[in-house]
C-alpha positions in Angstrom: 1.0 8.0 -22.4 2.3 8.7 -18.9 0.6 7.0 -16.0 -1.2 9.1 -13.4 1.0 7.3 -10.9 4.3 8.4 -12.3 6.9 8.7 -9.5 7.6 12.4 -10.1 3.9 13.4 -10.3 3.2 13.5 -6.6 5.0 14.0 -3.2 5.9 11.0 -1.2 3.6 9.6 1.5 4.8 9.5 5.1 6.3 6.2 6.5 3.8 3.9 8.0 3.7 4.3 11.8 3.7 0.7 13.1 1.3 0.4 16.1 1.7 -3.4 16.8 3.4 -6.5 15.7 2.4 -10.0 16.8 3.8 -13.5 16.1 1.5 -15.8 14.0 1.8 -19.0 16.1 3.0 -22.0 14.3 4.7 -20.0 11.5 7.7 -17.9 10.9 5.5 -14.9 10.1 4.1 -11.9 12.0 1.1 -9.7 11.6 1.6 -6.0 11.8 -0.8 -3.0 12.1 -0.1 0.6 11.4 -1.3 4.0 10.3 -0.3 5.5 7.0 -0.8 9.2 6.4 -0.8 10.7 2.9 -0.6 14.4 2.4 -2.7 15.7 -0.5 -1.9 13.9 -3.8 1.0 12.0 -2.1 1.9 8.6 -3.4 3.8 5.5 -2.2 6.0 4.7 -5.3 5.5 1.5 -7.3 6.4 -1.5 -5.1 5.3 -4.9 -4.1 4.7 -6.2 -0.6 6.0 -9.7 0.2 2.8 -10.5 2.2 -0.9 -9.7 2.0 -2.3 -6.4 3.2 -5.8 -5.3 4.3 -6.5 -1.6 4.6 -9.3 0.6 5.9 -9.5 4.3 4.8 -10.2 6.4 7.9 -10.3 9.7 6.1 -9.8 11.1 2.6 -9.5 9.0 -0.5 -7.0 6.4 -1.8 -6.5 5.7 -5.4 -5.1 2.1 -5.8 -3.5 0.8 -9.0 -2.5 -2.9 -8.9 -0.7 -4.0 -12.0 -3.1 -5.9 -14.3 -6.3 -4.6 -12.5 -8.6 -1.6 -12.9 -7.8 1.5 -10.8 -9.8 1.5 -7.5 -11.0 4.7 -5.8 -11.6 4.1 -2.2 -13.2 6.7 0.1 -13.3 7.1 3.9 -15.2 4.1 5.3 -14.1 1.8 2.5 -11.5 -0.9 2.6 -9.2 -2.8 0.2 -7.0 -5.8 0.0 -3.7 -6.3 -1.8 -2.4 -9.8 -2.5 1.2 -10.8 -1.6 3.7 -9.9 -4.3 1.2 -7.7 -6.2 3.0 -4.7 -7.7 1.0 -1.5 -6.9 0.9 2.2 -6.3 -1.2 3.9 -3.6 -2.0 7.6 -4.0 -4.1 10.1 -2.0 -6.7 12.3 -3.4 -6.6 16.1 -3.3 -7.5 16.2 0.4 -5.0 13.5 1.5 -5.8 10.3 3.3 -5.2 8.3 6.5 -5.5 4.5 6.5 -5.2 1.7 9.0 -3.1 -1.1 7.4 -2.6 -4.7 8.5 -0.1 -7.0 6.9 1.6 -10.4 7.2 5.4 -10.4 7.0 8.5 -12.5 7.7 10.6 -10.9 10.5 14.0 -9.8 9.3 13.1 -9.7 5.7 12.1 -6.7 3.6 8.3 -6.2 3.3 8.0 -3.4 0.8 10.2 -4.0 -2.2 10.6 -1.1 -4.7 9.5 -2.2 -8.2 10.1 0.7 -10.6 11.4 -1.5 -13.3 9.7 -4.8 -12.7 7.3 -5.8 -15.5 3.6 -5.8 -15.0 2.4 -8.9 -13.2 -0.6 -10.6 -15.0 -3.5 -11.6 -12.7 
């Protein structure tokens, strides 16, 4: 059975437009905020983020699949969180989606790490 989130099943989402980055005092981390736009049915391929994310759906619908968890369907006005190192796929519904995302990262290190062949992570 093929996943609804297969990489070749949907066009790619646009790169996140970073709006702001601020240093988290007393740490080697920074907080970022940006806007992610998803054309209709577009997806960000299976990946993990090295820090936590909190997102708010401004318009449209996001379908979120985090390995080991049920699929979530989040509509405009809804929000979701993704834990650090959680392997996941985000996909827009048929009308596309726009989200505001915030995240914590370590400057100079990759934040989104492609994970096409990593095993599912139990929760």
